[in-house]
Structures are given as structure tokens and as C-alpha cells.
C-alpha positions in Angstrom: 46.6 72.2 115.5 50.3 71.9 116.6 51.4 72.3 113.0 49.4 75.7 112.7 51.5 77.0 115.7 54.5 75.6 114.7 53.6 77.3 111.1 52.8 80.8 112.2 55.9 80.6 114.8 58.2 80.1 112.0 56.3 82.5 110.1 56.9 85.0 112.4 60.5 84.4 112.9 61.0 84.6 108.9 58.8 88.2 109.2 61.1 89.2 111.8 64.5 88.2 110.0 63.5 89.7 106.8 62.7 93.1 108.5 66.6 92.7 110.0 67.8 91.9 106.5 66.2 95.1 105.1 67.3 97.2 108.2 70.9 95.9 107.4 70.7 96.4 103.6 69.4 100.0 104.3 72.2 100.8 106.8 74.8 99.5 104.5 74.0 101.9 101.6 73.2 104.6 103.9 76.8 104.0 105.4 78.4 103.9 102.2 77.1 107.0 100.9 78.1 108.4 104.4 81.8 107.5 103.4 81.3 108.4 100.2 80.3 111.9 100.8 83.0 112.7 103.3 86.1 111.2 101.2 84.9 113.8 98.4 84.2 116.6 100.9 87.9 116.1 102.3 89.2 115.9 98.6 87.6 118.7 97.9 89.2 120.8 100.3 92.7 119.6 99.8 92.3 120.8 96.0 90.9 124.0 97.3 94.0 124.3 99.3 96.7 123.1 96.8 94.8 126.0 94.7 95.2 128.4 97.2 98.9 127.7 97.9 99.2 127.6 94.1 97.7 131.5 94.0 99.7 132.4 96.7 102.8 131.1 95.0 102.0 133.4 92.0 101.2 136.4 94.4 104.8 135.8 96.0 106.1 136.4 92.8 104.1 139.5 92.1 105.4 141.0 95.6 109.1 140.2 94.4 108.4 141.6 90.9 107.4 144.9 92.9 110.2 144.5 95.2 108.0 143.9 98.3 109.8 141.4 100.3 108.0 141.9 103.6 104.5 141.0 101.9 106.7 137.8 100.0 107.4 136.4 103.7 104.2 137.2 105.0 102.4 134.9 102.1 105.0 132.5 103.2 103.7 132.6 106.7 99.9 132.3 105.2 101.2 129.3 102.8 102.5 127.2 105.9 99.3 128.0 108.0 97.3 126.6 105.0 99.1 123.3 104.9 97.4 122.6 108.3 94.2 124.8 108.0 92.7 123.5 104.6 93.3 119.9 105.4 91.4 120.6 108.7 88.7 122.3 107.2 88.6 119.2 104.9 88.3 117.2 108.0 85.3 119.4 109.5 83.5 119.2 106.1 84.1 115.5 105.9 82.4 115.2 109.4 79.6 117.2 108.2 78.7 115.3 104.7 78.8 111.9 106.7 76.4 113.1 109.1 74.1 114.6 106.6 74.0 111.5 105.2 72.9 110.0 108.6 76.3 108.7 110.0 76.2 108.9 113.9 78.7 110.3 116.0 81.6 107.4 116.5 82.4 107.7 120.6 85.9 105.4 119.6 86.6 107.9 116.8 86.4 110.9 119.3 88.5 108.9 121.7 91.3 108.6 119.3 91.6 112.2 118.1 91.6 113.3 121.7 94.1 111.0 122.4 96.2 112.4 119.3 95.4 115.8 120.8 97.2 115.3 123.8 100.1 113.7 121.6 100.4 117.0 119.5 100.7 118.8 122.7 104.3 117.1 123.1 105.1 118.2 119.5 106.7 121.4 120.8 109.5 119.4 122.7 110.3 117.1 119.4 109.6 119.1 116.3 110.7 122.5 115.2 107.2 124.4 114.5 106.4 125.1 110.7 105.3 128.4 111.8 104.8 130.8 115.1 102.3 129.0 117.8 102.0 125.8 115.2 101.7 123.3 117.6 99.0 124.7 120.0 97.2 126.1 117.2 97.0 122.6 115.5 96.0 120.7 119.1 93.3 123.4 119.1 91.5 122.7 115.8 91.8 118.9 116.4 90.2 119.2 119.8 87.6 121.5 118.3 86.8 118.8 115.6 86.4 116.2 118.0 84.3 118.3 120.6 81.9 118.5 117.7 81.6 114.7 117.0 83.6 112.3 114.7 81.5 110.4 112.6 83.7 109.4 109.7 87.5 108.4 110.7 90.6 109.9 108.5 91.8 106.5 107.8 95.1 107.6 106.0 96.4 109.6 109.0 99.8 110.2 108.7 101.2 110.6 112.4 104.5 112.2 113.2 105.2 109.6 115.5 103.1 106.4 114.3 102.4 103.6 116.1 104.7 100.4 116.1 103.1 98.5 113.3 106.6 96.2 112.3 104.3 93.0 111.4 101.6 94.0 108.4 98.2 93.2 108.8 98.6 90.4 105.8 100.6 88.8 108.6 97.8 88.1 111.0 95.4 87.3 108.2 97.8 84.4 106.9 97.7 82.9 110.4 94.2 83.0 110.8 93.7 81.7 107.3 96.6 79.1 107.4 97.8 80.8 104.1 100.9 79.3 103.8 101.8 80.6 100.5 101.6 84.1 102.2 104.9 83.0 104.0 106.3 81.5 100.8 106.2 84.5 99.0 106.9 87.3 101.7 109.1 85.5 104.1 110.1 81.6 103.1 112.6 81.0 105.7 110.5 82.4 109.1 108.5 79.2 109.3 111.8 77.1 110.0 113.9 79.7 111.9 111.5 81.4 114.3 111.9 80.1 118.0 110.2 82.9 119.6 109.4 86.5 120.2 112.9 87.5 120.6 113.6 86.3 116.9 111.5 89.5 115.5 114.0 92.1 114.1 113.7 95.4 115.7 110.9 97.7 114.5 112.2 99.9 111.9 113.4 103.4 112.1 110.4 105.9 110.8 112.0 108.4 108.5 111.7 112.0 109.6 108.0 113.1 109.2 107.2 115.9 106.7 106.0 118.3 109.6 105.2 120.8 107.2 102.1 119.4 106.6 98.9 118.4 108.2 99.0 114.6 109.7 95.3 114.2 108.6 94.6 114.6 104.8 97.8 116.0 104.0 99.0 118.0 100.9 102.2 116.2 100.7 104.0 120.0 100.0 107.7 121.3 101.0 108.8 124.6 101.3 112.4 125.1 99.7 114.6 128.4 99.4 116.1 128.8 96.0 115.3 130.8 92.8 112.5 130.0 91.1 112.3 126.3 89.5 112.0 126.8 86.0 113.2 130.2 85.2 111.6 132.5 82.8 109.4 129.6 81.9 108.0 129.3 84.9 107.3 133.2 85.2 105.5 133.1 81.7 103.3 130.0 82.6 102.4 132.1 86.3 101.6 135.0 84.2 99.1 132.9 82.1 97.5 131.7 84.9 97.3 134.9 86.9 95.3 136.4 84.0 93.4 133.2 83.6 92.1 133.4 87.3 91.9 137.0 87.7 94.4 137.3 90.2 96.2 140.4 89.3 96.3 142.7 86.4 99.9 143.2 86.8 102.5 141.3 85.2 105.6 139.0 86.7 108.9 140.4 85.9 111.2 138.0 84.6 113.7 139.1 87.0 111.8 137.1 89.5 113.5 133.9 88.2 116.9 135.4 89.2 115.6 136.0 93.0 116.0 133.5 95.8 112.8 133.1 97.9 110.9 130.3 99.7 108.5 128.8 97.4 106.1 125.7 98.0 106.7 122.6 95.9 105.6 119.3 95.8 107.0 116.1 97.7 104.8 113.8 95.6 105.6 110.6 93.4 103.9 108.8 90.4 100.7 107.0 91.1 101.6 103.8 89.8 104.5 103.7 92.1 102.2 102.7 95.3 101.9 99.3 93.4 104.3 97.3 95.8 102.9 98.7 98.8 99.0 99.1 98.2 98.5 96.4 95.7 97.7 98.8 93.2 94.1 97.9 92.2 94.7 100.0 88.4 97.4 97.9 87.3 98.0 96.6 84.4 96.0 99.7 82.9 97.9 102.7 82.5 97.1 106.2 84.1 97.0 108.8 82.0 100.5 110.8 82.5 98.9 114.4 83.4 96.7 112.1 86.3 99.8 109.8 87.2 100.7 111.7 90.5 100.3 110.6 94.1 100.5 112.9 97.1 97.2 114.5 98.4 94.1 111.8 98.6 91.6 111.1 101.8 90.6 107.8 103.1 87.5 107.6 105.1 86.1 104.7 107.4 82.8 104.7 108.9 81.1 102.0 111.1 77.6 101.4 112.1 76.0 98.7 113.9 72.2 97.9 113.0 69.5 97.1 116.0 68.3 93.6 115.1 64.6 92.9 116.0 65.5 89.5 115.9 66.3 88.0 119.5 69.5 86.2 119.1 67.7 83.4 121.5 64.5 82.1 122.5 64.9 80.8 126.0 61.6 79.5 126.4 60.9 77.7 123.0 64.6 77.1 121.7 64.4 73.4 122.2 61.2 73.4 120.4 62.9 75.3 117.6 65.6 72.9 117.5 63.5 69.8 117.2 61.2 71.1 114.9 63.0 73.6 112.6 66.7 74.1 112.5 66.7 76.5 109.7 64.4 78.9 112.2 66.9 78.4 114.6 69.7 79.2 112.5 67.7 82.3 111.4 67.7 83.7 115.2 71.7 83.0 115.5 72.2 85.1 112.3 70.7 88.1 113.7 74.0 88.4 116.2 76.5 88.7 113.3 74.4 90.7 110.7 74.3 94.2 112.2 78.1 95.6 112.1 78.7 97.2 108.9 82.1 99.2 108.0 82.9 101.0 104.8 85.9 102.6 104.1 86.0 105.1 100.6 88.6 107.1 99.1 88.8 110.5 97.1 91.5 112.6 95.2 91.6 116.1 93.7 92.1 115.8 89.5 93.6 118.2 87.9 96.6 119.2 85.2 98.6 122.1 83.9 99.2 123.1 80.3 102.4 122.9 78.7 102.8 123.6 74.7 99.0 123.0 74.2 99.3 119.3 76.2 98.0 118.3 79.6 101.0 117.7 82.0 101.0 116.8 85.7 100.4 119.7 88.4 103.6 119.0 89.5 105.6 119.8 86.2 106.5 123.3 87.2 108.3 122.1 90.5 106.3 124.9 92.4 102.8 124.4 93.4 100.5 126.2 90.8 96.7 126.4 90.9 95.7 123.1 88.7 92.7 121.2 90.3 89.6 121.3 88.6 87.6 118.3 90.0 87.4 115.5 92.7 86.6 111.8 92.0 86.5 108.7 94.2 89.1 106.2 93.7 89.6 102.5 94.4 90.7 102.7 98.3 93.8 100.8 97.6 95.1 103.0 95.0 95.1 106.1 97.7 98.3 106.8 99.8 98.3 105.2 103.3 95.5 103.2 102.9 97.1 100.6 104.4 97.5 102.3 107.9 93.9 101.8 109.3 94.5 104.9 111.6 90.7 104.8 112.7 90.6 100.5 112.4 89.4 100.6 116.2 90.8 97.0 116.6 94.1 97.6 114.9 94.6 101.2 116.4 94.6 99.5 119.8 96.6 96.9 119.1 99.4 98.3 117.3 99.1 101.1 120.5 99.1 99.3 123.3 99.6 95.9 123.1 102.5 95.7 120.3 104.9 97.3 122.7 104.1 94.8 125.6 104.7 91.8 122.9 108.0 93.5 122.1 108.9 93.8 125.7 107.7 90.3 127.2 106.4 88.1 124.5 102.8 86.5 124.3 102.3 86.4 128.1 101.2 90.0 127.8 98.9 90.0 125.3 95.4 90.5 125.3 92.9 87.7 125.3 89.9 89.5 123.4 91.9 91.0 121.0 92.1 89.1 117.5 95.4 90.2 116.3 96.7 89.1 119.6 95.0 85.9 119.2 96.8 85.3 116.1 100.1 86.1 117.7 99.3 83.4 120.4 98.2 80.9 117.6 101.9 81.6 115.7 103.7 81.1 119.0 102.9 77.6 118.8 105.7 75.4 117.3 103.1 73.0 115.9 101.3 75.7 113.9 104.5 76.6 112.5 105.4 72.9 111.7 102.1 72.5 109.9 102.7 75.3 107.6 106.1 73.5 106.9 104.5 70.2 106.1 102.4 71.5 104.1 104.5 73.5 101.9 106.8 70.4 101.7 103.8 68.3 101.0 102.8 70.3 97.8 106.4 70.9 96.6 106.0 74.6 97.2 103.4 75.1 95.2 101.8 78.4 95.5 100.7 80.3 92.2 101.7 83.7 91.8 98.6 85.6 89.9 99.5 88.1 87.7 97.3 90.9 86.7 94.8 92.7 88.5 96.8 94.4 90.9 96.5 91.5 93.4 100.3 91.1 94.4 101.2 87.4 95.4 97.7 86.1 95.9 95.8 88.3 93.2 93.0 90.9 94.3 93.2 93.5 96.7 92.2 94.1 100.3 88.8 95.6 99.6 86.9 95.4 96.0 86.1 98.9 95.9 
């Protein structure tokens, strides 16, 4: 009889546990779909915005060809606004895509975005406006999106005033995992020389931000005032595109090549140039030349928590379970940690132009021209700013609120329940650092550097997708 009761009890626990596992797997798939859809929606609007700005460059040339400088100036103003409105429409579209895939509003994401709205309200005193009334309008658009609910965090947001992130995330992970080889490869002397928080160098000075672009899903463009780059060759290509896209039956005169005007161009780099900072996961494979560009992409973070049916404890029968079936006890304990899911996804608009019958990069003509035909998911670590983690809640709070206290007063002001603060507390212990020194000495500094696979010193990337 007792055996039957025990068997039925264990069977009940297993059934509930299997149900919870199914729930978590289903939630993981749903969260992945939501993140992927949101990233694709954001990148699609980046491509649409870039094509629109390229069309407007052609319309400017047509206006100048007619001698209509007033229209050309008005077009420049529209382009300046599109650099903000287009990506923010992408942010709005990404939220709808995530919600359509049953991702729910994340109150923490909403709080981060509303915090940033308050920061943007101060921009008028700090940064020149890219167009009239830019900062109030920008703050208003962000606030409107936040009020509708944020389900997918724009994780590669490039803040004009970024939080202090002098210590890389890899530092904290190396401390937590006793990865002494990370210190050997990245800062070999710090284990011996460090004696206190005042030994850290001053946080680096951030370069001047590109305030002509939206911080969220920015396009990486810059206006510049000059004669038309590429001269008559660019005029010829603009006429071809105008005809192909049905922009205008008029022809741009070659005289436009010598007129000084404000054009929108790219502040982009090659895609593979991200390798030193992002553990570029595509290397050693070569990117096709026409796609070897980086400057506009979208990284999305989606978080979800399952609601497990399995209790974490059975107060009345826990002693019985421990004595009779340790495996059943472990099943109940696993319910406490099985429910949290985070998915990050990245996407990028793809396109090319033609030159002498061959495909070339979209920025081959220096100014923006409509070139983007498609959008694809890309490895997260192959996206620009993928290591920012703007909507990684714990990372955001640590850098924005805890690090300033640490720089000023050391570990005494760190938060006890912050994982990153806990690693700093561990680091401050001289015995911990001595452990690393001894390990490296005992192994004769044998830290193999894996080559290939885009993994940097340790091999692999932060994320497997």
C-alpha cells in the first residue's frame, strides 16, 4: 500500500514536471519567433528609410537641375526628419511584430524607454538640433511608443550620452567563472598590479555622437555640403535609378555635378571590421564584397517567464520525498529555475547597386541611393552594437546606477543583490586575485588561443545564433 502511494506520488510529480517542461519549450519557441519577427520588422524599416532618403537625394538633384534651390532645401529637411522618424516607425513595427507572436509587454522595458524620454528632454541644452524642434518631437515619439507598451527591447540602442561601461561584460564573466586566461590575454598585468578601485583608469571619453541619426535603430548617415561626389558618373547612375523606379520622367543635368548642395551620405564601415569588438562569428569565411558593409542593423531582446505548475517545495511531504525519492525532490527544485527565457535576435537590410554590370556596395557612390532589396536575420554578434545590451535589465541598471557609486566610493556602495556588483566584490578580494596569479604560474601561462570560428582568444561567441 505504501509502495503504491509512493509510486502514485512520484508519477504525479513527473506528470506535472513534464507539463512544465513542455510549457517552457513552447514559451521558448514563441519568444524566439517574437524576437526574430521584431528584428526583421525593424531592419525592414531601416531599409525602407534608406531607400526613401536615397530617392530624396535623386529628387534633390532633379530640383537643382531645374534651378529650384528652395525645393532642394525642403527635401534636405525631410531627409533629416526621416533619419529619426523611419527608425522609430521600425521600433513601433517591431513591437507589433513581437506582440503578434504573443510576446507580452515588459514593464522594465517600458521604464527604460520612459527614462530615456526624460534624458532626451535635456538634449536641447547639450546637442544642436538636426532640424527645427527635433528634440521635443523625438521625445514625444519615444513617449508615444512607450505608452503603447514595449515587448521587444531595441538592444543595440546607441545613446548619445551612454552609461559608464568601462569594464566590459567579459570581465565580470571571467571573474565569475575563474577564467584566468581571459586576464592573460586581455590585461596580463592587472592581477599583480591591482590594489584597489582607485587603480582603475578613468572611464574613456566617448566620441562625439552622431546626432543626425536616431539612437534607436539608427541608419548611420551624415549630411555633408559639397559638390556631388562622383560627378557626372553619379548623375548618370541617378538618372538610371530614377528611370527604373519611376521617380520622374525628367533627366538630371550634368551641371548638377558642380553645384554645392547638402547631400546625405553614409558613415559606414566594412562588415568584417566589426571582428575585433564583436567576436565576429562569420570569420574566417569571406563576406561577398557587395554585402561587406555595416552601419544599419537591428538587435532585439525579448524576455519571458513561464508560470510553472510544479511547486518549488511540498511543505507537508518534503521530508518523505527526500527519504524516498531524491530524484522527485530534484524535479520540484528544478521548477524554480526553468522558467526564465531570454532571446536576442539581429537583422540587417541587404542590397547593392550596379557598377559596370557588377554588384557593388550600397555606399559605392558616397551618397545614399535606393539600393536595399531584402532583409535577413544575421548572427547577433555580427551586428553593430550587439554588445551594448541596452535592454539587458541587470546590465543597464548596473552601469547606470551602480558604477558611478563604485568609481566614487569603491565596493562599499555596491548593491548586494546585483550579480555584477557581486563579481566586483569578489575581484576586490586580494586572495581571489592571488588565486589567479598562482594558477597562471602553476600552468606556466598555458592559455591556448583558439584560431578560427570568430571566437577571439577563447573561441566561440557570446551567443550561438
